[in-house]
Each structure stands twice: as C-alpha cells, then as structure tokens.
C-alpha positions, -999 to +999 in steps of 0.1 A: -355+173-663-344+189-695-343+164-724-311+164-743-328+154-776-313+167-808-325+202-817-343+192-848-363+165-830-371+187-801-385+214-824-413+190-834-427+189-798-454+214-791-464+223-755-494+242-743-489+277-728-482+281-691-515+282-672-503+275-636-504+306-613-469+306-599-480+325-569-504+298-557-478+270-555-455+263-526-431+247-550-433+250-588-427+218-608-408+216-640-380+240-633-391+274-621-376+307-633-384+342-622-372+370-644-372+407-633-369+431-662-388+450-688-409+445-719-403+473-744-418+485-777-388+486-801-382+504-834-356+486-854-337+499-884-325+469-904-312+470-940-330+501-949-363+490-934-381+500-902-397+473-880-419+479-849-418+449-826-415+439-789-382+438-771-366+442-737-340+421-719-366+408-695-389+397-724-362+379-744-349+361-713-383+350-701-394+338-735-362+319-740-364+302-707-400+292-715-390+280-749-369+253-734-396+242-711-392+261-678-421+275-660-415+312-661-427+342-640-420+376-654-420+406-631-421+437-654-443+467-660-473+458-682-501+478-699-536+479-684-548+464-717-527+439-736-524+441-774-527+408-794-489+405-794-486+411-757-514+385-751-491+360-768-464+368-742-490+365-713-500+331-727-465+318-723-454+332-690-470+343-657-466+381-660-473+407-633-458+439-621-467+476-620-495+484-645-495+515-667-509+530-698-492+517-729-478+552-736-456+548-705-441+514-715-403+514-722-393+521-758-361+516-777-349+526-811-319+506-826-301+507-859-284+475-869-254+476-892-247+439-896-220+416-882-235+421-847-229+459-847-257+482-836-264+518-825-289+526-798-307+556-812-331+563-784-341+548-750-370+556-728-374+535-697-409+548-689-428+527-663-396+508-654-391+536-628-420+521-607-405+485-607-390+477-573-388+450-547-423+456-535-435+438-567-416+406-559-431+375-542-423+373-505-409+338-508-384+334-537-371+300-525-398+284-547-378+294-578-348+274-591-333+305-606-341+342-602-327+364-630-323+402-629-323+415-665-308+448-676-325+478-660-320+515-662-292+515-636-268+491-621-276+503-586-313+494-591-302+459-602-279+456-571-307+467-548-330+441-564-303+414-561-300+420-524-338+420-520-340+387-538-314+372-515-332+384-484-364+368-497-347+334-500-336+332-536-314+302-539-297+309-572-295+345-586-285+353-621-279+388-636-271+404-669-256+438-679-252+461-709-226+485-721-239+518-708-240+507-671-207+489-674-192+522-687-210+545-663-213+524-631-184+499-633-180+495-595-217+486-591-216+462-620-186+445-604-206+442-571-235+426-590-210+402-606-194+393-573-228+387-556-246+369-583-244+331-588-246+334-626-235+365-646-239+371-683-221+396-705-206+400-739-169+405-749-172+443-753-187+446-718-161+423-703-132+443-719-148+475-707-151+462-671-117+445-668-095+461-694-086+457-731-066+425-729-073+388-730-106+386-713-104+350-702-070+354-687-080+386-668-113+372-655-101+337-646-097+335-609-122+364-602-152+340-604-161+321-572-158+283-575-196+280-569-205+307-594-206+309-632-197+336-657-209+334-693-192+357-719-205+357-754-182+364-784-208+369-812-198+346-841-170+331-821-192+314-796-190+318-758-170+309-728-182+296-694-159+305-665-159+291-630-130+299-607-098+295-627-113+271-653-129+281-686-151+260-710-154+271-746-188+269-763-188+266-801-208+291-822-238+280-841-239+293-878-268+317-884-281+339-912-283+371-892-314+393-896-319+410-862-293+404-834-314+423-809-318+402-778-293+375-788-274+377-755-306+377-735-319+347-755-287+329-747-291+337-710-327+326-709-320+292-724-291+287-700-311+295-669-341+276-682-321+244-687-303+247-654-335+253-636-347+219-649-315+201-637-295+203-669-257+204-671-238+237-677-223+226-711-257+212-722-273+245-712-248+267-730-247+246-761-285+247-765-284+284-758-260+290-787-284+270-810-315+288-799-299+323-801-287+315-836-322+307-847-337+336-829-315+362-847-327+349-881-361+366-874-371+401-865-376+408-827-388+378-806-408+363-835-390+330-832-395+326-795-431+336-798-440+316-829-420+284-828-431+254-808-417+251-773-386+230-770-383+205-741 
C-alpha cells in the first residue's frame, strides 16, 4: 500500500533497485505496473544551451511509477549494449523488448521557450517500428496497471490496447500527444473510450473536443468506471469520471526542463493506484513529483533521487 507520508519525509527513504524478474512471478507484489513505450536519446535546447539526455514517454512514465514504489516492467526497444545512463534505468525497472544497435534507438530534438512552451524540432522513431504485441507477456492479469505510452501512431497504440485486453489486462491506461490528436483524432477517441485511465494536456483536449471549456465538453463522455486526467501546466490538473470533476492544485516549481512533465504525472498516478492508493492522493503526489522533475534536465530527478514510497 502506498504510504501517504509527507513528501519531504518520504524523500528521505531510499529503496534498493528492482531485482525481481517480473516474468517469473505469477503475481507481482508491491503494486505491479507494465509500461509499453520508448526510451529515446534527446537533444534539448534550453536557454541557449544544448543538453543531450535520455527521454521518451515510456521512460518517464516507468521511472515515475518506480519512483513512488511500484514494481515496474518496461516493454521498449533497448540497445544491445547499455551505456552507464541506460544501466541506471535497467537497475530500476525490468526492461525488455526488441533489441537493436544504439544508432536505431528513437531520437528527439526539442527547443524549450519557457512557460511550458516547446517546439519539436526533429523526431526519429527508429526501432519503435519493431515494437508490437509479440513482445508482451502472455498473461497481463499479473499487473495492476498496464500503460500504453505515446507511440508513433494512434492506430499502433489502439492495436496494443486491444492486445493487452485480450491477454487479460485488468486496468489499461494510455496517454497521447498533440500530433496524433491532430492527425488521428478518431483513433485517439477510440483509445480514450476503451482505456480505463487516459492522460492528456489542455491543448490536446481542446484539439480533440473543440476550443471551449474543456471540462464542460468532456464531462459525461467518461465512463463511470474510467478516469480522465487533464493537466493544465501551472494551473494544476483535473480528474474526470462520468459527469464529476475533481481539481488538483498545481505545485510551484522553478522550471528548467518541462520535457516529460505529463508522463511523470501519469507514472506517479498509475504507480500509486497500482499500490491501492486513492485517486486524489495519486494525482496530488503526481503534481508534486512532476514539479520537482521539471527543475532538472531530462529524467535526472527520477534517476538520481531516492525512491519515494
């Protein structure tokens, strides 16, 4: 069970890296999360400086879920040989998927302009093209939450969602991003309708449902047994279920790199819920961790700070 200790107290607790092989257990103790996505090599342009770091929606989500104490399995392309930074990832989560040369790993280039605004300069999905349902465990009922992070196409995400359901996934979560919302809106809506939890930001929600009051437009579209999380940058977030909405206050932050903020929020939520936490507790902790994460470049906070439980 997730401990609702204060954030400052919990940050003093250090846990050893994950060593359990998730594939060898019939039931995974401690809250089990499976994340399907990518790990990318990112080039970030921030305040006139260029940073080379790790990224990818799958990486941020998996590390954030592990950060709050969940046992995490990451299904994502991985290089044949892991660099020291990637070894730190592999020490924290069980990571498997199609193997490739490092040159074929996904790569992103992003320019950040402050106040949460950014421009995607370049995107190469590389080995993500080989990621498919054949890489998933046959029995997904062992996981408390299965999350499908942003991939190259909404159709690929929807296909994986259906494969996960067929393999017994009990609770499926999914994210999105602006390009597929813009280019594949009908498919993104299908993912939203079939997932048990769905994560998006305000811009994505407005693009999908229209430029008006997002909450008023979306309320009633969410199943009573499902959850929709919409983040509003510095204005916090909202959790919607059926026709009810719960506001989540923002956590102040000294923004350095907002890359992965939404995926960090998502990872904390599913990590806490996988351990039996309440929805408000999960979202409030997610806002806090995401705020701390964007005060560092890349996933440095999630990789370097002690694990929170």
